N, C-alpha and C positions, 0 to 999 in steps of 0.2 A: 455247478458248484462254485466256480470262480465268480460268477455273476452274483451269487448270494453273498459271498464275502465282500464284494465291492459295495453292495447295498448296506451292509452292516457297518462299514467303515464311515466314521463321521467325516464329512467334508467341511473344510473351513468356510467361513462366511465369504461370499463373493464380495470383492472390493467394488464399491460404488462411489463415484464422485460426480456431482452435478452442480452446475451454477443455477441457483434458484432465483436470485435477484441481484441486480447491480444498480446502485443509486448513489447520489451525492447526499451526504448526511448534513454537512455543514460547509458554508461557503462565505467568503468575505473578500472584498476588494476596497482598498483605501488609497487615495492619492492626495495626501494632505497639503502638498505644495502646488497643486493645480490652481490656476492656469500658468503660474510663473515657471513651473518645471518645463513647460513646452517651449519656452523662449530661450533656454540655456543650451549650450553645447552638450550633446548627449555622450557622456563617458561613464556608463553605469558600473557600479560595484554590486555584485549579487551575493547575498547571503541566503543559504538554503538549509532548512532543517526538515528532516524526514523521519517519521516514526510509523511503526505498525503495531497493531493490537488485534487480538483475537478473543472473542467471548463465545462461550457455549450458549446456544439458543435451544428452544424446545426440540424434542425428538432428536434426530441425527443431524441437526443443523448447527452451523457455526457462522458467526459474523466476524469477518476479517475486515479491518479498515487500514487505510494508509492516510496519514495526515501530513500535509506539506505546508510549510510556511516559507514564503519567498519574500525577502526584503531587498528592494533595489534602491540604492542611493546614488544620487548624482550630485557632485560637488558637496559632499557631506550632508546633503538633505535627502530625506526619504522621498523618492519619486513615487513609489507605490509599494504596497504591502498586500500580498495575496495569501489567504489561508483557505485550504480546502481539504475536506475529508471525503474520500471515495470509499464506498463500502460494498462488500459482496456478501451475500448469504449463500453458503455452500452446503449441499447435502453430502455427507460423508459417512460411510459405513464400511465395515469389514477390514479396516486398516488396524495394524498393531499400534501400540503406544509409541513404539520407536519410529514408525512411519508417520504418525500424526504430527509430530513436531515439525519436520521439514515440509510436510504437505501444507500445514496451516501457517508456518512461519516463513516459508520461502515461495512455494508454488502459488498459493493464493494471492499474496501481494504482487507476484509477477503477472498474474492474470489482471489484477486491478490497475496496475501502473499505467498502461496506455490510456485508460479512461481518465485517470487523474491528470495525466500530461495534457490531454485535450482540453479539460476543464480550465486548467491554468492558462493555456495558450489563448483560449477564447476570451477569458476574463481580461487578460492583459491587453489584447488587441482591442476589445470593446472599450477599455479604459483609455484608448488613444495612444498606446505605446507600441514600440516595435514588438513583433512576436517573441514570446518567451517559450522556448522548447526545452523542457527538462531533459537532461542527459539520461541515457539508460542507466538503470541501477542493477547491480548484481546482488539480488536478494539472497542467493545461496551464500555468498561471502558474508553478508550482514548477519544472516542467521548463524553461521559458524562463529562469528565474532561474539554474538550474544551468548551462545552456548559456552564459549571459552570463559567469558566473564562470569557466568553463573557457576561454572566449575571452580574457578579461582575463589569466588566468594564462599562456596561450600567448603573449600579446603582451609580457609582461614578461620 
């Protein structure tokens, strides 16, 4: 009798998460002051901008991307500019709406970041400059900040 009751009880959907595809969607490297930049003393100033974005794709797929823009100046001249967008397509099902936000807004970018870091490092090195390693990013904190901003804007 107990087995019959268990069969009649609806079980929640099993949570599934899978990386379907990782790829570079957009990439750019510019060194407008070359070759003169290589003759000057190297004292770089780095400006970094990072953003994430998620779009729903067909079926249970989501496209999450991280875009980084790195501008490095030396003696007030742009030594190089790197822009790259690393993308992942993730299969996601069985998660509640409350779980989806952190999953897509924090966990997926954390999966993508090492790949983006490698792309930037390789581009800069191939451009003839010292290796550029992006510092680790706390995507949990960035997601929490984004949620706080959204809550404040809803309150106003």
